[in-house]
Every structure is written in C-alpha cells, then in structure tokens.
N, C-alpha and C positions, 0 to 999 in steps of 0.2 A: 151419803151425798150421792146422787144420780149422776149416772154416766151422760157428759154432753154428747149425743150420737152425731149429732153434724158436723161434731169438731173434728172429725177423723173419717176419711173417705176410705181408706184400704188399711186393713191391719195385718200385720205376719204373725204367725203363731210358731214358735220353736218347740219341736216336740211331740211326736205322736201318740203319745202314753194318755193314761188318764184323763189328767190335767189339762194339758194339751187340746186334747180334743172336747174338752167341754168347755173351753172357751172358747175355741172355734165355733161350736154350736151355739152359745149364749149370744156370741157375735153376729152369727147371719140369723138368729131369730129376730135381731134388732137392727135388721138393712143395713150391715156394714160389709164389704167387700173381704171377704179373709182369705189367707193363703197359709195353708199350714206348711210347713217344712221340717224334714227327721234328715239327719245325715245319715242313718243307718239304711239299708237295700228295705227294699218293701218287704223282702219275704221273713225279714226278723221283728217285723210288724203285727203286734196280734190282731189275726184277721178279725176280729169284733169292733174293735175301732176303726177298720179301714171299711168295715161295712158301715158304720154310723156315719164317718165320715161321706160315701156315697149318699147314702140316703138322706143328709142333710143338702147333697149339692155342692161341698167344701170343694175348693181348687186345694190339689196336695201335690207334695213332691216327696222326692226319695232319695238316698244317695249322695246327696250333696245340696247345700244351700247354693241355690241360683242366686244372679244379680236381683232377681224380680223381689226376692225379702226385703232388700233395700230402698224399693221405691214405696215405701210404706211410710203412714204418719207415726204409725205407735205398732211397737215389737212387745209382743207377749212372749214371757220365756219361760219354761217349765222347769220345777226343780232339780231336774237330772242335769241339766246344762250347766257346767262349771262357768263362772262370774269372768274366765279370763280366755273363754273360746272367742275364736276370732269373728263368729258372725254377730256377737254381742258386742267386741271391740271397735265391729267396723259399723256397727248401726251408730252406736256414740259417736263416733268420730263423723256419720254423716247429719246429727242431731237429730237422729229417730227418740222419740221418748221410748225406755224400755223399761216394763214392769211385771212383776210375777204375776200368775194367776190370781193368788189371794186379791193382789192390788185390785185386779180387773173386777173380781165378783164383788168386792166393796162398794165398788161405784155403782153397782147395780140393786145392791141390798138395801131394802127399807126396814128391814128390822135392826133388834139390838145384835151385839156381836161379842159374843164369849170367847176370847182367843187364849190357847192353853200351848204354852211352848217349857222347853227343859231337854236336859239331854235324856233325860230317863223317868216313865211314870206318864208320858203325854195321855199314849193312848188308853190306858184305864182310866185316869183323872178326866178325859173327854167323854168317855162312855157315860162313867158315873154319873158325870153333872147331867148329859143328856138324859138319861132315865128320870132323875130327880126332876128335871125340867116338865117329862113326860107325863110325870107320874101326878106332880101338880096340876095338870090340865092344860100349860102353856103350849102354846105353837111354839115346835121346837123341829131343828135341823140339825142334824149332827152329822159334820161333813171334815174335809182338809183333809190333811195327810193320813186320817182315818180308813178310808176307802172311798169315799164318795167325793166328789171335788166338790170345793165350795160354788166354783161356775156353775156347776149342775142344780143348784139350788137357790142361788143368790135372789133369784129375781120372783120366787116362788113364796117368799116371804111377806106378809103385812107388817105395818109400822108395829104393831102388838109381837111379832113374831122372835124369836131368838135363834140366831145363828152359833151353834157350839163349834168351835172350829179348833181344831188340832194344826198347829204349823210349826213347821220345822224350820230350822237356820236358813235353807236353803230358799225357801218361799219369803220369807223375810229380806233378804237380800236385795232385792229389787220393788221392795214397797216406796209409795210416795205420800199417800194420804190415806194409807190404812188404819183405823182408830176404832180397836175396840173399846164397848162400852168398862168392860172388865177384860183386864189381861192379866193372865198367870205364869209366873215364873217360878218353875218346880225347884229345880238344880240344875247347876252347869258344871260338868267335868269333862276332860279331853275327850273328842270326838271329832269325827269328820275332819282332820286336823289337814290330811292331804288336799281339800279342797280352800283351806285357810292360812296357805304357805306356810304351815306348820307352826301356826301361831295361837296360842291359845289365847292371847287378846283381841285376835281378828275376831276370833269363834264366840269369845263373848259379847263384841260388839255385837254382832248381829243377832245373836239372842234378846238382846238389851233391844233390837228396834221393835221389839213386839208394843212397847210402851214410850216410844219416841215422841208420836202425835197426841199424845193425849195431853186431856186438860183437868180441871181441878173438878170437873162433873163426873171422870171417869175414875176406875179405881186399880190400881196394880197390887194383884195379892200376889205375895212373895214367901220366899223360904227363909224364917228370919236364921236359923241355922246354918246356911249353907256360906261359909266365908267369902266365896268368888262373888257369889248376887250381892253379899252385904258389902265388900270395896268396891265393886265396879256401879254401884248406883248411882247416877249422877243427883251432885248436888242440889242441880237446877231443875230436878224433876217438875213436874207442875199435876201427876197426878194424885188423889187420893190415896192412902197407902193402908193396905192390911197386910197383916203377917200373920204366918203358922208358925209352931215353934214345939219343940218335946217339954221345953220349959214353960215358967210363969213369968220370966224376967221378958220376956216380947209385951209385957201390957205396959210397960215402961216405955219403952219405943213407939208405939201407935194404939189409935184409938179404938181398932178394931181389927177383930182375929180369933184365933183359934190357939189352944195349947192343950199338953195332957197332963194331969193331974191322977197319978197311979194310973190306971188304964180308962178314966173318965176323959173324953174328949170335952171339951168346954169351949162354948164361946160367946168371947167377950164384945162389948160394945160399951165406949165411954165408962160408966164406974160400975156399968151392968156385967151379968154374966149367967149363961144359960148353958145347962148339962143337954149335950145333944146326946151320947150313946157312949155304953159300956164298949171297949175297942173288943174287949174279949169277943162280945158278939157278932164282929166281922166274920164274915166266910172268908173271905179275903186275907193272908196273912202276911206277916214280914213288918218290919219297920216301914219300909216303903211304903206300903199301903197305910199306914196310919198318916204317914204326910199326906199321902194322893187323899184319903179320906179327911183330912182336915182343909185342904184346899178345896174340895167340893163344897162342903159343909160353908165355909165363909164366901163363896159364890152363891152358894141358893139363900143364904143370908141373906145378902146384898140384892139380889131379885126378890127378896120378899115372900118367900116360899116358907109355907108353915112347917116349924119342929118336926111333929107328926109323921107328914110327909118325906121329909130328909132323913128321920131314925128309920120308917118302914122300908125305906130304899137301900140305905147301908146295910140293914140287918138281911135284907135278900139278894143282894149284888153277890154275884158268884164270878166277878174278873171277866177277863177279855180272853180270847184266842190266844194261843202261843206266848201269853206272859203268865209263867208258873203257873200252867196249865194242867190239873191233873188228867192224866191218862187213864191209867186203871191199876190194880193191883193183882198181883200173880206171884203164889209160892211166896206169898209176906213181903213181896218186895213192891214198895210204889215208885211210879215211872209217873214221873212231869216235864210238860213239854215246857222250855223257855226260850223257845227258838227268836225270840224278838231281842234277847239279849246280846245284841251286836257292840256293846264295848265292855272294858273292863268293870266299869263302876256298877252296869244291870247284874254282872257276876256277883259282885260284891253285897249287893242287894239280896240277891236270890239265894244266897248260902247263907245268910244270916236270918233266912227263912223258915230254917229245919234246925231241930235238934235230935237229931238222929245221924248217924254215918251215911255218907254220898260217895258215890261213884259218880264221878262228873263227865260228862263228856262237852269237850271242848277242843275249838277249832273251825277252819273256814277261811274266809280270806280276810289277812292281819292289815289292820287301817293304822297299824303304827303302835300297837298296844304296849305297855309296859305291865307287865304281869306283876313286876312287886307290889303293885297297889292291893293285889290281892293273895299275896304270898302267906301274910297272917291268918287270913280268913282260912286259906287251903288245910293249912297246918292244921287248924282248928276244927275242920267242920268235914272235910274231904279224906276218903280211905284211900282211894286211888283215883288215875286221871286217865281217861281215855283219848287219846289226841287223833283228830282225824281232819281232813284238808290241805287245802295249801298251806298253812301255818303249822301242821303239825310235828316239823323238826323243830322248828324254834321252841314252842310249847314243850316240847318233849327235853331240847336241852338246859331251859330254864328249870323244869320242875323234876328233871331227872335226881337231883340231888336232895331234893325236899321228900319226894311220896313216891310210892310205886307209881309207875305209868307205862301205858302201852299204847303204841300207834294202830291205827287201822285204815283200812284200804278205803271205806268208805262206811254209810250212814248205819246199812245193816249189819257189816263187821263190827261196827264200834255198839250195837246194841247188844249184840249177841256177847262180845267181851264183856261190856258193861255189867249184862246179866249172869255172867259168868264170874264177876267179880263181887258181887252182891251176895249177900244174905238177908234170911228174914230179917223185918222190920228195918231194912236200910233202905234208900233212896237210890234210882237211879236218876239223874237229871242232866239234862241236855240243856246248856246254859251257856253257847257259845263264843259268847267275847267276839266275834269276828260276822262279816257279814257272811253273805250266805253265796255270793256270787260266784263261788270259784265250782262250785257244784249244784247251784240251784237259781231260779229265775228270782227268788226274794224270798223272805225269811219265812212269809205263809207255805210258800213251796215245799219249805225246809221242814217245817213244823209239820206240814201234813205227811210227808213220807215218815216223819221219825213216827208219828201216831200209828201210821199202817203197818209198820214194822211191828212195833210194840203190839200192837192188837194181834198180830199173825203170831205169836210166840205160842 
C-alpha cells in the first residue's frame, strides 16, 4: 500500500527516540510538513537524534506537547507513548488519525513484509529469518523493534524485497492497514500488563493485531503448543495457517508447518515432509530456540528458500547479543548474558537451557512479576540467587524460603557475589526478569555493563 502523500498536509510525530525520528525523516523526504514533539526536556533526548532532526530541517519541540500538534491531519506515535496519554486522547477527540510508526512505514513499503511478534524470542527469530533470507540472495531489510526503525528502510525496498520486522505489542496498538505477507506469533505470556490495564486479555488482543488485516493470500505462522495463542485465535481468521510444535499432532490441524521428531526438525506440507536439520547441531541451545528455529524454517519455506540455505544458516547461527549470550569462562565458571530477559517467562526458558548448577542474577524494575511461574525451575536448576535493583527486596522475600539468596548493591557487586557463590563447571547467568530502567537506559546498556564487569574479573 502506497502512502497518499497529498492526503496529509501536516503530520505530528510524538516521541523523539529512534522510531519517531525515523518517521519524521521519512515524511520530510516526501514533502510533508512535520512537527516532532516530545514531552521530555531537550536535555534528556539523545543528542544523535537531535542532530538528525536538525540536519533534515525538521521542526521539533520538547518539554511539553503544544496545541500545534493538534493542528495536524495525522499523528504518528512512538511505541513508548502510552495509549492513555492525553496527547493521543485529545488527538482522537479532535478527529485526527492516530497511527504507529510501523503503520506509517507499511504505507511506504513496496516489498513483502514478514512480521514477528510474541512475548519472547522475537529478536532471535527476526535475526535468524533475516540471515536466511540474506544468505538466499534475497533483497532483505531487518528492522523494527530490533534496532533499525522500519521507517528508516521502508522506502528502500523494491517489490522483490523483504522487510523482516520485529513488532512489539506497543507498535501494533495503532495499526490500521498494516498487513504482512507472513505474520509470526511465537508465544504469549503476561508482560507489559501495566500498559494494558493489568489485563492479559487486552495484551493478547494487542498481539493478535499482527494478523488482523491478512487474507487467504497471507500466512499466519503460530505456536501450536501455546495454549493462550490457540485459545485466542479468531474463529473467522482469514489467513492461511501454518504452525510449529514439539509434537507431530500439529499435522492434523494445519497443512503446513514444522515439528520435532526426537531431535530432527521436520517441515511438512500437505502429505509430504522434509527433514531440515538435527537440532543437536544448532549452536543456539534450549527448547525456546528449537521453537524459534521451527518458526524460521516455516517462514523460509513459505518464501521458497532452498533447504540447503536454511540448513547451513541454522548450523552457523550464533544467536543475538544479550539473549543467552556466552561471555567468557574463568576458573571453570561460565558467564552468560541474558539481559534481554525482561519478564519471568524468558527466565523460565533460560533456566531450562542449562544442565549444570546456576547462580542467577535476578532483578531490576518489576512489571508485576509473579515469581511462582519459575519456582519449580529455580528449585531444579538454580543453586543461589543474587538479587539486584529496585525489585531485589521483593525477589528476596519470595525466594528466601526456597533457595540461598543474597542481595547486591549494584551490578558490579552482583557479579562479584555471583562469582563467589559459584564453583568450577557451574554457570553465572544474568537473566533479570525485569526491565532495566531502574539502573540503565535499556537492556542493551545493562548487558554491556554486565559483560564489561565480567571481562574485568
């Protein structure tokens, strides 16, 4: 769908972070008058983004949203802006069309779109699909919530190109026509409920928007083993379905998909099936990465990519930074950075990826975590917890009856105490189950700091 440039004379963009700046630049390049507005003071905005805005001659304001933002034909909101914010509410009351950055990018994108969402595994799956497509010689742009904003690359793709887009629930909240050729729904567990009135139903509804505009020419690839997803799938869904599962029972429900037979990852279509890879040959470990690999295989096959390319990419894929990332070994102790684990379910998967005792660094800014969800895994896999950050007292109070636990002052203290609690052939794992905003700019910042400290030991 191509953007009707002449329809909108003036557009306001809310939020001066990566996606808001990218949206502003895309609009400006196409002759649209743009006003970018951020409620934060200018001193709190990344100077890199301010320089970009200045270079493009984009009008901007900081510290508050003026009445000027309501004199627009369209409002583009960044994912960090809550749905109940006054600026969105007032815009809708004034009859202004409100859309997300990925919706704007979609309207400029000529290429095919693969959209990946879910509570966990988005970044790994997005990166893996992008590598498979690139290795197959396809014109590929990997973007979205993964780092590069969709608006930064949307108008660079030809009709033969593929945009592999990681999309969060926040980005899906304000879509209107966004319609991926292939939508992936990896899993759904409680997360970000503070943005959804503490309602899992509202959160699920947000995730399901990824396929709401699809028709029979498009595919929804979903996790057959996820009961929340299966229960929430619309009865009147128009997408063609493909699914992945650890069991072969999935073949009775859909015509295309993937399943696991012992360690063999099999792709099936109609009455045929193809052995893609022995999952023991994957560098990335853990059941969650088997799921991510199956979702990627299905996507690649739907795009017509040869088995040899898929197999070789899977065998060489080392994962992504900050997601069960191996850092180093020191005195027989291995250190892993899983800073991207910002919810309890991510930690559940992480713990199951190891078969040796773990000293777990847990904590940060709590988002309403229920630690009962990992109680059994902690008892089974963890020998000691180091609690850190704003939530350390809550974590301590919950786990003190279950397992040895120590509170740390900061990340450096946490790493030192974790090392002291570990022995040869054991693991120190940073898998916080919380956001990073109590101590760091984002989970990347937290992960880099953890790695710096570990490498300085």
